[in-house]
PLY file of the C-alpha trace (Angstrom):
ply
format ascii 1.0
element vertex 174
property float x
property float y
property float z
element edge 173
property int vertex1
property int vertex2
end_header
-0.01 0.00 0.00
1.29 3.47 -0.86
1.42 6.02 1.92
2.49 9.05 -0.17
-0.63 10.98 0.86
0.20 10.85 4.59
2.57 13.86 4.68
0.01 16.00 2.82
-2.67 14.93 5.27
-0.43 16.13 8.14
0.10 19.43 6.28
-3.67 19.85 5.93
-4.04 19.13 9.67
-1.40 21.86 10.25
-3.42 24.31 8.16
-6.66 23.32 9.90
-5.12 23.96 13.35
-3.89 27.37 12.13
-7.30 28.38 10.83
-8.98 27.19 14.05
-6.44 29.20 16.02
-7.56 32.31 14.11
-11.21 31.45 14.88
-10.52 31.12 18.60
-8.42 34.27 18.66
-11.28 36.24 17.11
-13.61 34.74 19.74
-11.17 35.78 22.51
-10.38 32.21 23.52
-6.65 32.90 23.55
-5.43 29.85 25.38
-7.17 27.56 22.89
-5.70 29.64 20.04
-2.19 29.24 21.51
-2.63 25.49 21.98
-3.74 25.14 18.34
-0.62 26.87 17.11
1.43 24.34 19.07
-0.65 21.53 17.58
0.04 23.01 14.11
3.77 22.91 14.93
3.56 19.21 15.81
1.75 18.46 12.52
4.38 20.53 10.69
7.22 18.46 12.19
5.38 15.24 11.46
4.67 16.07 7.82
8.35 16.71 7.09
9.46 13.65 9.00
6.98 11.40 7.16
7.93 12.88 3.76
11.60 12.04 4.46
10.88 8.59 5.91
8.53 7.63 3.08
10.76 9.22 0.41
7.78 11.08 -1.03
8.79 14.75 -1.00
7.26 16.64 -3.88
6.92 20.17 -5.22
3.21 19.98 -4.46
3.97 19.05 -0.86
6.48 21.90 -0.52
3.99 24.47 -1.84
1.14 23.15 0.31
3.40 23.22 3.35
4.34 26.84 2.71
0.69 27.85 2.39
-0.14 26.12 5.63
2.87 27.64 7.38
2.03 31.19 6.42
-1.37 30.73 8.11
-0.32 28.67 11.12
2.98 30.41 11.92
2.48 33.81 10.31
-1.11 34.96 10.50
-2.24 32.99 13.58
0.61 34.05 15.93
0.44 37.64 14.68
-3.32 37.77 15.33
-2.97 36.11 18.75
-0.37 38.64 19.82
-2.25 41.58 18.25
-5.66 40.74 19.68
-4.48 39.66 23.10
-1.81 42.15 23.97
-1.39 44.82 21.30
-4.93 46.11 20.92
-4.05 49.39 22.62
-1.10 50.21 20.39
-3.32 51.95 17.80
-1.75 51.72 14.33
1.62 50.32 15.47
0.35 46.85 16.47
-1.45 46.14 13.16
1.51 47.53 11.20
4.00 45.24 12.94
1.63 42.27 12.66
1.40 42.84 8.91
5.21 43.16 8.70
5.54 39.80 10.52
3.21 38.04 8.10
4.78 39.64 5.01
8.32 38.72 6.11
7.16 35.17 6.82
5.60 34.89 3.34
8.71 36.31 1.68
10.92 33.85 3.64
8.77 30.92 2.53
8.79 32.04 -1.12
12.60 32.40 -1.03
12.98 28.99 0.66
10.86 27.36 -2.03
13.15 28.73 -4.75
16.43 27.80 -3.11
18.39 24.69 -3.99
18.55 22.15 -1.17
21.22 22.84 1.44
22.15 21.57 4.86
20.66 24.53 6.70
18.25 27.43 6.43
18.95 30.97 5.25
16.91 33.19 7.55
14.89 31.98 10.53
12.19 29.51 9.49
8.66 30.89 9.86
7.78 27.91 12.07
10.41 28.90 14.62
9.45 32.59 14.50
5.73 31.81 14.88
6.31 29.42 17.78
8.58 31.91 19.58
6.03 34.70 19.13
3.22 32.43 20.30
5.12 31.47 23.42
5.23 35.15 24.36
1.49 34.74 24.97
2.36 32.83 28.19
4.31 35.82 29.52
2.62 38.67 27.72
0.80 39.91 30.80
4.21 40.64 32.30
5.67 42.19 29.13
5.20 45.74 27.96
3.58 46.07 24.54
6.66 47.88 23.25
8.76 44.79 24.03
6.36 42.55 22.09
6.38 44.96 19.16
10.18 44.95 19.22
10.28 41.15 19.34
7.93 40.93 16.35
10.13 43.32 14.39
13.30 41.37 15.28
11.68 38.03 14.35
10.40 39.58 11.10
13.86 40.68 10.05
15.42 37.42 11.15
13.08 35.56 8.78
14.20 37.59 5.77
17.82 37.89 6.84
20.72 35.99 5.26
21.74 34.59 8.66
22.23 30.82 8.46
20.15 28.72 10.83
20.80 25.01 11.37
18.50 22.36 10.05
18.05 19.12 11.95
16.39 17.33 9.02
19.42 15.34 8.02
20.09 13.90 11.47
19.82 10.13 11.53
16.39 8.81 12.37
16.25 5.84 14.70
13.83 3.14 13.68
0 1
1 2
2 3
3 4
4 5
5 6
6 7
7 8
8 9
9 10
10 11
11 12
12 13
13 14
14 15
15 16
16 17
17 18
18 19
19 20
20 21
21 22
22 23
23 24
24 25
25 26
26 27
27 28
28 29
29 30
30 31
31 32
32 33
33 34
34 35
35 36
36 37
37 38
38 39
39 40
40 41
41 42
42 43
43 44
44 45
45 46
46 47
47 48
48 49
49 50
50 51
51 52
52 53
53 54
54 55
55 56
56 57
57 58
58 59
59 60
60 61
61 62
62 63
63 64
64 65
65 66
66 67
67 68
68 69
69 70
70 71
71 72
72 73
73 74
74 75
75 76
76 77
77 78
78 79
79 80
80 81
81 82
82 83
83 84
84 85
85 86
86 87
87 88
88 89
89 90
90 91
91 92
92 93
93 94
94 95
95 96
96 97
97 98
98 99
99 100
100 101
101 102
102 103
103 104
104 105
105 106
106 107
107 108
108 109
109 110
110 111
111 112
112 113
113 114
114 115
115 116
116 117
117 118
118 119
119 120
120 121
121 122
122 123
123 124
124 125
125 126
126 127
127 128
128 129
129 130
130 131
131 132
132 133
133 134
134 135
135 136
136 137
137 138
138 139
139 140
140 141
141 142
142 143
143 144
144 145
145 146
146 147
147 148
148 149
149 150
150 151
151 152
152 153
153 154
154 155
155 156
156 157
157 158
158 159
159 160
160 161
161 162
162 163
163 164
164 165
165 166
166 167
167 168
168 169
169 170
170 171
171 172
172 173
């Protein structure tokens, strides 16, 4: 039996968790929204792992993964941070949230066009989105200016030329 569809199913689950996170953010159920971003991250790890284990990586899978990632680790974390903590920052919060999503999308587009290498150029959007989402846990103790600054730094790290390690080629134990 062929299992080539399994990584794409995980990617779709990633996207579904990201969309549900947006729904719960809009309905002010922020803890649920945060948990769904973490669930999306687990699906994202699983889809890549399965694609490598099953030797079924494809251009379709790469594009689908990028579309899911821009929602789950770009839009969802930006909305969670914006709605939960940055609502009183007037125009600055939405501007920085848009910057975060745009930089994430640019980073994904650049990644999809690059030849395969042993690491990443620029911080992966998954890492940036997870880091930003984890700020939710401490955001009541952080000033909005600090969160805005973190979002700007993460945005520029995503589009930077700084190399980040990839753990994809580490041996997998069976």
